[in-house]
C-alpha positions in Angstrom: 9.4 -7.8 4.4 8.5 -7.4 8.1 7.2 -10.0 10.5 3.5 -10.2 10.8 1.5 -12.1 13.4 0.9 -14.8 10.8 4.5 -16.0 10.9 5.2 -15.6 14.6 4.5 -18.1 17.3 4.7 -18.2 21.0 6.0 -21.5 22.3 3.8 -21.7 25.4 0.6 -23.2 26.7 -2.1 -21.6 24.4 -1.6 -17.9 24.3 1.0 -15.4 25.4 0.2 -11.7 25.4 -2.3 -12.0 22.6 -0.2 -13.9 20.1 -1.7 -17.3 19.5 0.4 -20.3 18.8 0.4 -20.9 15.1 2.0 -23.1 12.5 1.7 -20.3 9.9 4.8 -19.9 7.8 5.5 -23.7 7.8 6.8 -24.9 4.5 5.8 -28.0 2.7 7.9 -31.1 2.9 9.0 -30.6 -0.7 10.1 -27.0 0.0 11.9 -28.1 3.1 13.7 -31.0 1.3 14.9 -28.6 -1.4 16.1 -26.1 1.1 19.8 -26.0 1.8 20.3 -23.5 4.6 23.9 -22.2 4.3 23.5 -20.5 7.7 24.0 -23.9 9.3 27.1 -24.7 7.2 29.1 -21.7 8.3 32.2 -22.2 10.4 31.2 -19.3 12.6 28.4 -21.1 14.4 28.0 -22.9 17.6 25.4 -25.7 18.4 24.2 -25.7 22.0 21.6 -27.4 24.2 19.6 -26.4 27.2 17.0 -28.1 29.4 14.0 -25.9 30.1 11.5 -27.0 32.7 8.0 -25.5 32.9 6.4 -25.6 36.4 3.1 -26.9 35.1 1.0 -26.9 31.9 -0.1 -23.3 32.4 3.5 -22.0 32.9 4.4 -20.0 29.8 7.6 -20.8 28.0 8.0 -17.1 27.4 9.7 -17.3 24.1 8.4 -15.9 20.8 9.7 -17.4 17.5 9.4 -16.9 13.8 9.1 -19.8 11.5 11.9 -19.6 9.0 12.5 -22.5 6.6 11.5 -25.3 9.0 13.4 -23.7 11.8 12.4 -21.5 14.7 14.2 -18.2 15.1 13.9 -16.7 18.6 12.6 -13.1 18.3 11.8 -12.4 22.0 12.3 -13.9 25.4 9.9 -12.7 28.1 11.0 -12.3 31.7 8.0 -14.2 33.1 8.7 -17.5 31.2 10.5 -20.8 31.7 13.2 -19.9 29.2 14.1 -16.8 31.2 14.3 -18.9 34.4 16.5 -21.4 32.6 18.8 -18.6 31.3 19.2 -17.2 34.9 20.0 -20.7 36.2 22.6 -21.1 33.4 24.2 -17.7 34.2 24.6 -18.7 37.9 26.6 -21.9 37.1 30.4 -22.0 37.4 31.4 -21.8 34.6 28.2 -20.2 33.2 26.1 -22.4 31.0 24.6 -21.7 27.6 21.6 -19.4 27.3 19.0 -19.1 24.7 19.1 -15.6 23.2 17.2 -13.5 20.6 18.3 -14.5 17.1 19.3 -18.1 18.1 17.8 -20.7 15.8 16.1 -23.7 17.4 16.8 -26.8 15.4 15.5 -29.5 17.8 13.1 -29.9 20.7 12.9 -33.2 22.5 14.2 -35.0 19.4 11.7 -33.2 17.1 13.2 -31.4 14.1 10.4 -29.8 12.1 8.9 -26.5 13.2 5.3 -27.8 13.7 6.6 -30.7 15.8 8.9 -28.4 17.8 6.0 -26.0 18.5 3.7 -28.8 19.5 6.5 -30.2 21.8 6.9 -26.8 23.4 3.1 -26.6 24.0 2.6 -30.1 25.4 5.8 -31.0 27.3 6.9 -29.8 30.7 10.6 -30.7 30.1 12.1 -29.4 26.9 15.6 -30.4 25.7 16.2 -27.5 23.3 19.0 -27.6 20.8 19.8 -24.3 19.1 22.4 -22.7 16.9 24.1 -19.3 17.3 26.0 -17.7 14.5 28.6 -15.0 14.7 31.8 -14.1 16.6 31.9 -14.4 20.3 28.7 -16.5 20.4 
């Protein structure tokens, strides 16, 4: 089943290219408690963190996510956003730092671990400590 606008969010100020921030696709606490996500139990995953700083409250984060079982899966990173700038800064370090990429799964933002809390944190905070998981070989 394909992604519709109802289960995609932009983690930015209010709107980003016509997609409104939404909590659609959020599961109930009971569903979340029953959910045992084997993707996060695999040996072929890596947990990383990145500090993303927005210039001001109107600066877009520039990252679209899909709500998947109380997590946020990155589906797009836009070149005009704070995440893109943080990725460029990470690439320029020696050795290069971790970057947020499409298909990464965000598991925590500023200590918040549920998808509605993480989206709210992305909307309301200028400094975002984002913890994410990447699966697969080569990371």
